[in-house]
N, C-alpha and C positions, 0 to 999 in steps of 0.2 A: 334037291340036289341042286350043286352049283359048280359050275366051271368056270375056267379062266382062259380069256384067248383074247387075242387081237385079230382085228379086220375088219372089213367094212360093214355097216350095218346094213340089214336087207332093207330095200328100198320099199317093199311092200308094207314094212311095220311104220316107216315113215310116212307114208301114203295114207295109212289107217289112221295116224295120230291127226294128220292135217284135216282129214274129211271127216273121221268118226264112222262109227258103224251108221246105217240106216236106222232111224227111229221113226216110229209113226206116233210119238207122243211128246212128252216133255223132252226139252234138248238140255236143261239145266241140272247137271249132276249134283247130288247132296242138296237139293233145294228144300230138304227139311232139316238140314244142319245135321244130321245123326252120326256123322263121320268125323266131325271136328273140322279142321281148316286143311285144306290140300291145294298144292297146286293148281290141278285140274277143275277147282271148283270155286273156291273164294280167296279173296286177297287177305293175308294175314298182314294186319298193321299194327296199330298201336297198343291193342288191349290182349293181355295175357289170358283172359278168361272171357272171350267173347261169346263161346258157347253155354248156352244156360239150359237147365232142366227146369226152370222156374216158368209155371204156366205156359206151355208152348202151346200153340195153335193145332198142330200135326204131329203125331208121333209123340216122343219123349224129350226132343230137344228142340231149341230155337236160337236165333242170333241174338243177342243182347248187346247193346253198345252204349257204354257210359259216356265217354268224352273221345271224339275223334277230330274235332274244330272242323274246320271247312275241308279237310283232306279226303275223306270220304271213305267207302269200303266199295269194292267191286267183286262182281262175279269174274270167272273165265270168258274169254270170249269166243262166241259160238260163230259159225260161219253160215250166214243167211243166203239163199238163192233168191232172186227177186220174187215177189209174191207176198200174199195177206200172211199177218202172223198177230197172235195175241200174248200179251205178257199179263201176268197176275202175280198177286202176292198177298199175303196176311200182313198187316202192320199195327202197332200199338206203341205207345208212349205213356208210360206211367207218369213223368212230370209234366205232361200237356205240350212237349215239345213239339215244334215242326220238323218234319221230315221232307227232303227233296230227293225227288227220282229222277234218273236222267238214262236213257238209252243211247249209248255213244256207238259210234263206229270206230276202225281201227286209227284213224286221224284223232280221236278224242273229239268228234264234231258231234252235238246233238241231233239226234233223229227227233226226239222231243224230250221235254222236261216237265215235270210236275210236281206242284209245291202241295203237301198233304196236311193237313192238321190232325195232329194225334189226338188219341182219346184213351183212355186206360184201360178198355175192352178193345177186344182184336176187331179190325174193321178189314175190309177186303178192296183191294184195289185191282181193275181190270182195264186193259187200253189195247183195242186194235190198231194195226198200224201197217202200213205198205212200205215195202222195200222195193225200190224201183232198179237198184243196181247190186248185185252182190257183192257182200263185204262181210268183215267180221264185227259183232256186236257184243258188247257186254252191257251189264246192267250195274249202276251206280248209284250209292246212295249215300246222300250228306245230310249231317246233322247230328244233335247229341241227345241221349237219354231216349232211347227208342229200341224197338225190337222188330223183327222180320221173321217171317216163316212162311212155309209152302210155297216156294217160289217155282214159277211155271214159265216156259217162253216154247211157243209150240205155233206150227201152222192152223190159222183159224179153221181149215176144214177139218181138223181133228176134234174141232169143237168139246175141248176138255173141260169138264165140270168140275171144279175143285181141285186139290193138288193131286198130281198124277206122276209117279216117279219116272224116270226115262229107262230102267230096266227093273224087272221083278226084285233083283239083288243087286244093291249097289257097292262095289268093292273100292278100296282106297288103299293107297302108302304114302305114308307122310315119316319124316324125320323130326322125331319130338325133342329137339334141342335148338337151343338159341342160335339165330342165323344158318339153321341145318348145318351146323359145323362139325364135324369129327377130325381128330390129331391122329397124326401118324401113328404106328402102333396099336392103335386101339380099334377092335371091331367096329365096323359100321351098322349100327341097331336102329332098324327100321321097323315101325309098326305096319302091318297087314291088316286091313280092318274091311268088313262089310255089314251091311245094313238088308236086311230082308224084309221085303215090303209083301211078300206073298203068304198064303196060308199054311204052307207046311216047311219042315226044313229043308235048306238046301244047300248042297257043298259049292265051294267056290275054289278055282284053280287058275293061278295067275300066271302065264309065262311071260318072263322078264327078260331085256336086254339092258344092260348098263353101259352108257355111250358115254366117251370122254368128250372134251372140247375139239378134239381134231375129229371128231366124228368116228371113232374107233369102236367095235365093241370090245370090252375088256370083262365082264360077266355075262352069262346066261345060265338061265335056271327057270325053276317053278316055285311059287309059294302056294300053300293050300289051307283052306280052311274047312276041316270036313263038313261040318253042319252047322250053319248058321241058324238059329231058330227063327221059326214065323213070328214075324211083327217085332223081330228083336235085332240085337247087335252083337257082334263077335270080334276079338281083334286079338293078335298074338305078335310076340316079338320074333323079329329074323335078323340074324347076324350075317354080315358079309366081311369074312376074316382075310388076312395079308392082302389088304386093300392097297392101291397106289394113291399117291397123292394127286389132286387136280379137282376139278369141278366136273359133276357128273349127272348126267340124267338117267333115270331109270323109268324104261317105257315098259308098261305092262299091256296085256291082253288077257280078259276072262274068258277062258274056254267055253264056259256055259252060256254065255249071253253075248260074246264078241264085243264087250264095252273096253275101251282103251284109255288110258291115263297115264300120268306119270309123276315122278319125284324128283327133284333137284336137290342136290346137297354138295358138299365141298369137304375135301380131306386136305387139312394142311399141317406141315411140320410145327409142333407147339413150342411156343416160346414162354420160359417163365421168368418173368421177373425184370425183363429188359424188352423193348421193343421200340423201335425208331417211328412207330406209325401215329400219327396224328388224322383228326377229322373235323369236318367244317360241315355241321350240318343242325338238325332240329333238337332241341333239348328236351326231349319228352322221356319218361323213365325207361319204356319198353325199347326205345331206339338206343339210348344210351348204355343198356344194358346189353344189347347186341352187339355194339361197338367194343365195350369191354369184355365181352367174350371172345371177340377174335383179336385181342391183344391190342388194341388202339389206346395209346396211354397219354395223349395228349388232345386237347379240344377248345375249338374256337367257335365262339355262339353267334357269328356274325349273319349265320342264316336267318335267326330267331330276330334278328335286329335288335336285340336287347341293350346294346351300348351304343347304338348309333345316336348322334348329337339330337337328332328331333325327337327321340324317343326318351332319351335319360336326362335331357334338358328342355321340355318343350318350350318354356318360357323362363325369362331372366329370373334366377334365385329360386327355381323349382327343380327337385330332382323326383324322377321316379326310379325308386330301387327294385331291383329285379331279384331279391334274394331268394325268393323260392326256385327260380330257375338255377342260382349259382349254387343253391344248396344241391342240387339233383346232380349238377354237374360234379361239384366236390364229392359227392357220394360214389360217383363211379370212375373219376379219372384222378391221378394224382396232380396233374397240370391243367391249367386252364389258362386262354390268352384272352385277355381284355383290348377293347378299342376305344381310344381317344380320339375324338374326331374334330380336326382343326380346319382343314380345308375341304373336306367331303362329309356328307351326311348332316350339314349345316343345319340347326333350327333357324327361323326365320329372324329370331331377334339379334342372331349375330350381326346382321347388315349395320343395326344401329350402333354397334360397339366396335366397329372396325375402323383402320386408320387408311387412308389411302396414299399411296406413294408413286413417284414416278419410276418406271422399271430401268433399270441400267442396260438391261438387255432387249433386244426386240425378239430374237428368237431362244425360245426356251424349251427345254425338255424333249419330247417325242413330237415337236409339230405344231405346239400351241405359240401364239402371237398375241404381243400384246403390249402396250405404251404404259400401263400401269398396275401396279399389284394392290392386293387389300390383304391386311392381315389384322386379326384380332388383338384388341388392346391386350397390352403385357398381364397388367394385372387381372383382368378379366380371365384370362387363359389359365394365369397361374391359380387362381381360385378354385375353377372348374375341375382341374388336373389334383389339385390338393383334396379337394372334397371327394371326388370320386374314387380315386387310388385309397385314401385313408379310409373311406365306407367298405371297402371289400379288402381290406388289410387281413392278411392271414388266410383269405380266401383266393384272391389272386395275385400273384406276384410277377406275371410276366404281362405287359401292356405295350401295345402297338400304336403308335401315332400315324393315323391315316393308313388308307389301304390304295396303292397303284394310285399316287396323287401326283406326281410329277410331272404331266404332261404341260400344266402351265405354271410349274413353280420350278425356279432355280435353286441349287443348294444355297446359295447366298441368302436367298428369301426366306429358305427353311430353316436355316441354322439357327437364328434367334429361337424360333417356335419352339425347335426341339431343347435347346439350352434351358430355355423357361419351364417346359414341361419337365426335363429330366431334374430340376433342381426342387420343384415342387413336389414330383412323386417320391423322390429320396427323403424329403422332409416328412411325408405322410406315412412313407414304408422304407425303412432302411435296406430290406431284403429286396426291393423291386429290381425287375430289369426292364430296361426301357429300348425299344427299337423304332423302326419305321420302315414301310414298305413300297420304296419307291420302283419303278419297273426296270431300273436299270443298275447294275453294280458300281458303274463308275460313280454315280451318285454318292455313296459312301466314301470312295477316295476323295472327291472334291470335297465334302464335309469335313474329314480329315486334314485336308491340306488348308481350309480355310479355318481351323483351329477349333472345330465342335467334337473332334474324336472322344473328347472325355465324355459326352453326354448321351453316349449310345451304347449299350452293352451287348447286344447282339446284332449279327450281320444277316438277316435273312436273305433268301435265294429262292427266287421265282423261275430260275432258268432250268431249261431241260439241254441247253445248247453246252456243247462240252467245254468250250472255250470261258463262257460266262461262270460254267462252275469251277472251273480251274482258278478263275479270277477271282470267286469267291473265298476257295480255299485259302489263296494267298493272302488276300486281305485278312482274313481270319487269323492266319499265322503271322502276319508282318505285324498287325496290330495288336496281338494279345489279346482278341476279344473273347466272349466267355464261349461262342459256339455258333452254329448255324442252324437256324430254323430252314429247312429247305421246303418248298409249295411245289406242286406238281397239279397242272390243269389239264385233265382228258376229259375225253369223250368215248365212251365205249358203248357196249350192247350187252343186252341180257343173252343168255346161253340159250334159252328156248322161250319161245312163245308158247301159252298153253297148248295150241291146236297145231301149230306146225315149228319145225325146228327151223332157227335162223342158219344160215350157212356156216358150216364150221369155219371157213376161212374169215368170215366177219368176227366171231366169236374170239377165235384163236388170236386174229390181228388186234382186238381190243385188250384182252390178255396182255398180250406182250407188248403193246404199247404200254401200258400201266407198269408193267413189269421193267421196260428198259428204261423209262424215266425214274422210277422208283431206286432201282437199282444205280443210274448215273449220280443221281442226288445223293445217296447213301455214300457210294463209294470215291466219285470224283469231287464233289462237292465238300466231303468229310462233315456230313451233317451230324448232329447229335438227335436230330428227329426229323422226320418228315410231318409238318404240323403247320397248320391245318392241311389236311390233304382233300383235295376237291375233285369229285367226279361229277361228270353229267352223263344221261343215258339218251341216246336216241333209237328211234325205230323200235321201242319196246312195247309190249302191252300196257307198262306201266303208266297210270295217270300221271300227267303232267302236272307239279305241284307235291306229288307225293315221293318222298325220299328223293326229291330233287337235291343235287349233291350229294349223295350216298353212295354208299358201295354196295349197297343191298337192293334188290329187285323189289316190287311190290308186293311180295308175297313173304318177305323176311330171307331170300336166299342171297348167298353172294352175286353180285354180277359180274361178268369175265373181267372188266376192269378192276372190279373190287378184287377178284382172284389174284389178278397180276399184283397189284399193290401188296395182297397179303403176303403171297409167296416171296417177291423180292424183300418186304420187309422182314419176314419171319426166318429167311434163311441167311440174310446179312445182318440181323441183329447182333449186336456185339463186335462186329466185324472192324477191324484196324486196317484201313488202306494203307499201302506202300508206297512211296516214291518209286521203287524199283520197278514198278510195273505198270505204266498207265499209257497203253499205247493205242491209236485210234487210227487206222490207216492201212496200206494194202489190203483193202478187202475184207479187214477183220477188226475185232476190238479184243484187247486183252486189258483185264482191269484187275490187278494182283492185290493181295487182301491177306491178314491173317483172319481166320474165323474166330467165332465165340471160344472154340477151344484151343485156340493157337496154332492151328495148322496152317501151313502156308497154302494158299489156294488162289485161284484165278477163274474169274469169270469171262468166257472167251464166246465168240460167235463171229460168224463171217461166212464165206463160200470156198473155204480153201481146206487142203489137208496141211496140218503143220506137224513137221517133224520134230520132234523133241528127244534131246539127247539126256535122257533121264532115265535110271532104271524103270520098268514096268511094274515090277513088285512092290515099289513106295508110291505109286499112282493109284487113286480111285476118281472113277468119273461117276457124276449125277447130272440129272438133265436138269431143267430150268424150275421142275416142280419139286426138286428133291428125292426124284426116285432114283436109285443106284442103277447104272447103266452097265451090261455086259462088258468087259475089257474087250473080248473077242469080237464084240460088234462096232465097237470104235477105236480100238488101237491094234496094231499088229506089230509082233516081233520082228527086227531087222535080221536077225541072226548073229549080231556083234556080238562078242564075249559079255558087254554089258548092254543088254537089249535096250533098245531105243523105242520110243515109241511113235507111231504116225496118227494124230487123233484129227477125225474128220471133222471139221467145224460146218455147221449149216445156219439156215435163219435163225432157230431156236436157241438160245444160250445153254450153255453145258457149264457145269463146275468141274474144274480139273483141281484135285487136291493132293498134296503130297501126306504120307502118314509119318512123315519125319520132321517134327518141330524143329530140330536142332540143325536140319539142312535148308531151312529157308532161302539163305543166300543162293545156295547150290541150284534150288529149284527155280527160283525168280530168273538167275542166270541163264538158267538153259532155256527157260520160254523166251527171255528177249534174245537169245541167239538164235532159236528158231525163227522168231519174227524177222530178225534182221537179215536172215540167209533166205528167206521167201522171196520169190520172184515172181510177181504178180503175172498171173497166166491170162492169156489174151481174152477178150471179151467178144461180144457178138459183133459180126463186121457189116451188118445190114443199114447203118445209119449213124450219123453222129452230126452235131449240131454246134452252130456257134452263133455269136451276135455281131452283126455289123450295123452301124449307123441306127442303133435302134429297133431293129427287125431281126427275128431269127431266121437263121439260113439252115435247112437241113441239106444234108450232103449224103449221097450213096455210092459206094463203091461201083467202079466199073467192073468188067470180068477182067481186064487186063490190070486190076490192081490200081488204076488210077481214079480219081474222084473230079465230080463236077458239080456245079451249082444246080440243086433239084427245085428247090422252091422257097418262097419267102414267107415266113408268118409274123403278121402284127404282134407286138408283144401286149399284154395286159395292160390297161390304162393304170397309171397311178399304183403300180406294183413293183417293188425291188425285184429283182432277179434272183431266184435261188437255184438250187442244183435241180436239175430235170423239169424245167418248166415245160416241156414239150413231150407228149406221150412217144415212146419210141426213141427220144434223144438221151442216148445213154453214155455216150463217148464224148471226148472234148478235144477240141481243135484250136490250133494256132495257124493263120495263115503266114507263108514266108513269100514275099512280094519281090519282083524282082529288084537288086539294089541300085539306088542312084548311082550315076557314074562319077558323082565327086566322093562317095563313101571312103571315109580315112579311118583307120583305127587310131583315133585321138582322145577317146573319153567325151567328147563333144556329141550331143546326140540330136543336134538341130535337123540334120538329114532325114532322120526318122520321122519328123514330123509330117513330111510330104506323103509319108504312107496313110493308107486308110485308117481312122480312128476307130477304137473301139473293139478291136479284133482281138478274138481268142477264147473268151471264155464266160461263164455264168455268175461268176463270183467277185472276189474283192478287186481281182486284177483286170486291168486294160489300159489301153494308150489313153492319155488325157483326151477328154472331149467324148469319150466312150459312154455307154449308157449302162455300166456294170455298176450295181448299187449295194450289194449284199455278199457275205461272205456264207460259204457252206459251213455247216457244223462240223462235217467230215475233214474239212481242211486242215483244223489243228489237231494235228495226229499226236503231239507229244509236248508235254508242258503246259502253256496256256496261261501260266501265273499273271503275264504282263499283257495280254490281249486287251487292247484297247476298243471300245465301242466308236472311238474317235479315231477312225484310221486314216484319216488326214493328218494326224500325228503319229501314229504306231497302232497297227502295222498296216501298209498298204504297197502294193508294189504295181506298176504300170510296165508292160512289157511289149516288144514288138521285135519283128525279124525279118532279114531279106536274104538273098543270095544270089550269086552269078555262079559261073560254071567252076568257078575255083573253090569257092568258101560259101559258109554257112554263117550269117552275122547276128549276134543277140544284142538288144539294147533294153538295160534294167534301170528304172528309177525307183528308188526304194524311200518310203516315209519310214523314219526310225527315229525316234525321240534320242536314244543314245547309240551311238556306233562305235562298236569294240573290235578293233581288228583282229583277225584271226579267228573270232569267235563267231560274229555275224557272218553272213555269206550265203551261198546256195551251190546246189547241184543241179547239172542237166544230166538227164538219162536218154539215150538214143536207142532205138531198135531200128536198125537199117533194114531188116528184113520184112517189115509189117508189109501185106497182111499175109504172110506165110503162115501156115498152119502150125509150123514146128517154131515156137519162139525160143530165140536164142537169149544170152543173158546180154543186158544192155553195156553199150560203152557208156561210161560215166565221166563226166566233167567236173571237179571241185574246184569252185571259186572262192577262198575266202575274202571277207573283206579287208581291203587295203593291199591286196597281194599284186603283184606286178605279173606272174603267170597263173595260170590255171593247171591242174594236173589231170590229164587224160587217161584214163584207165582202159585198155581195151578188154574184150572179154575173154581174150587170153591170158590176161594178168600183166601184160607188157603196159609200159607206161611212157608219155611224152610230156613235154612242157607246151602251153598254149598261151600266146600273149593275151594278156588282159589288161584294161586301162580302166583305173579306179580313181573317181573323183568324190571326195567329200561335199555335201552340199548344206544350204541350210534347213532342208526339210529332212535329209538322212544322208544318202548317198546314191552315186549313180555308177553303172559298170557297162563296159562295152567289151565284148569278147567276139573273135573270129574264128572258127574252126574248119580247117582244110576239108573238104567233102571227101579227099582219099583216105583222111584218117578215120572218118565214119563208114568206110566201105561202099561210098556213094559215086555215081557218075552220072550228075543232074543234066540233060542237055535243053529239056523243054519241060515247061509247066504240065502237072498232072501227077508226078510221084507222090506218096504219101509215106511217112516213117512214123514208129512209135516215138512219142516225146513224152517226159515230164519233168518237172520241177519240183525240188524240195528247199524251203526257204528257213535258214536259221536266224532267229532273233534272240539275241542275249543282252540282257540287263543289267549284269553283276559280272564285276571282273575275276571273278572266280569261275564263271562259266557255268554254275549249277543251274542259275534262275534263268532257264531259256525256253523259249518256245520253237517248234519244227510245223512248218506248214508245208502240206503238199498240193500242188497245182490241180490235178486229176482225182484226188481223193474222192472216195464214193462211188467211182465210176465201173468198178468190176474189172478194170484193166489200165493200161496206160493211156493217156491222150494222145492225140495226133499231130502231126506237122504236114499241111498240105503245099507244096511248091505251087504257087500261083503263077 
């Protein structure tokens, strides 16, 4: 019997999994390997047929390992209290190979390690040890060509002789598919098994809960095996139909013995023939087949190191070919990426074949300093590239020159090496595609400016920042390059440990982080692929070095970050992003695209209700895992003749899809209109933060609505200040200081220099001399094609403000490489009723660059003119504006009042106004910023 439901899982079941039932004997489940490999017993690594019936020591099966290199195999982890214990097992090695055994705690620290000399006949190993501090312990075996059986871990006081099972009847549940992955619309088929060590047939009844990564129970039921034969094994298939998408743990408990265990599996939307996903991991057959199973299509073997300079050319004139590895890659993946090493992974002999030149620039890249540069002789480099690319012609057509190499290299220095490599590679293989992977996208623009644009074909992107992605997209379109390889570097967590559940919030955050990064790369970056994709796990039972940089956990199941990657990649495969809808601000993200079926769609998330004037009958909603959402739960009709939708956005992304491909323009227009009409709601009132002279100042509101300094916090050493550097600092503040007596609205800003420096924000804006160094990702809320990393050129804003009893004045100094009157400029939004609970519409002041007046629009729609002084400068332009306090509904006679405040800046770099970027000052704050009258 199976039932479908949602709700919180029972705490008692989790406690049972965490501690396990009390046993008076062996703790190791399936120590005789009769049940195959399950998550609650043994790690499922690189061998497809590790369970062998050939010459077992106990029962009918044993574990036989042919080749696992130094990565090893491990048991599950078992919780041991302080006390004396004994571990024992039988082992043999038909080939006479050595076996290394280690007992490790949850931090993968050895409690002890033993090197064992194998023999063809079974030998016994036994070791007593003491646990002084309770922890989780696992058994690890390293080596090749050996077998183990009859594994015991028990308190010494139990005095076990030989093998003893932890329970008379051992049950298991497992998913017998690669990566434990099923696809939407197909039943989840699980194997329920049990081995009976007793003298008589015995029934097995397993009560189970299926838990998703949010900690919710989606299925409950029972599995039964009527009679497991004495001394024998029994299994049967069970199906869970109508299953949602996601990552799940099936927790079971045997009613007869109390034994508890789990099986973990994923359900993904299936993508056939197209996928933007790639991988960066080991090149063994089983792992490659795992990745192919979950629609990975690109592969980069850098983890194996087979294309590093010191491995492929260890000595001059010598080449070490990795044809076997490449053949395996070609068998599983349509496309592979090779590495050509120039500045990184150099063999020692490079030093003898380099030339040294004086460096033209003292400061290079992301912080490297030096007076001279070294480069490989051109003929040596050309010969290396020609020989390597030629050897793998027809097997590898995509080659990367170096990886994140630009910390100490300028584009001017790298350009000649790129040109030489491209010419040699194209000579060796006319189909070749060449690129490089610097750390910043501006590197490519500078290469093009220097005349090297014809010598690379692909612009890869290692960005997750909104503006970096859009810069990449702009470069690809502007220079008509082949496409984008997008890279994401993520750290994530496993869904479950074998003995206890990792917090749902941790798992969900890992999956959501991978999902968000992949979605941004695919949509905002206009990427043809996410390849290679790299993940790293933390706080897992997984062995360090096993599946490092993998989507898969130690037992072959998807990790939560792997799930996030697969969900985003599968659901966005074939998507065509649209320029009509790429919005990031007002507390929400809206990314528009046409899905693989040509349906107009939007990926949306935030913390707001979005009212969409579009017929409800032509819209479908899906959660970020691809599961249909009930319209009644997420949207409500307004009663209008053509009912509109109010879609509740939350932290988890959702898909809003129109069912009418022909109405794509109307659909995207309705979403944009809803976004533009949305007024940001008030955020928390309890605290906000600013930066003053290199120190963080936390403010708190007084009961009367005024504010005062609360405490000073030193900024982290050697760190750029990004969004929310302090816990509890959610809002943005600009101080308005008393105006100098000589303040005149004339466009000259010298009088503002006497005000305190560095006031206002965490990000790229601050008065000269301030300590603000970096921009927040969220502040580029639209466009982003021309965002420059070098904001000393484009785009940076210095701002300050002051007041007297009649007026509120602002001064802006803007760095802008190209000033276009009427297109560049800014908006200022004022909320005079802050911090009232009822937020009204803001008063808005529109100031186009070059204008002599600003347009002040009140909440009731009435308009007036406000004088503005504009001046073009060598760095861009500056603006001074003075607003009557009465026009803002204010009467300020003493310091202390605060109002809501926000700025929007526009930077246009084309005459037609199409290629423009919009920045928001308080983006990501969950509400407006504030101004304090000091």
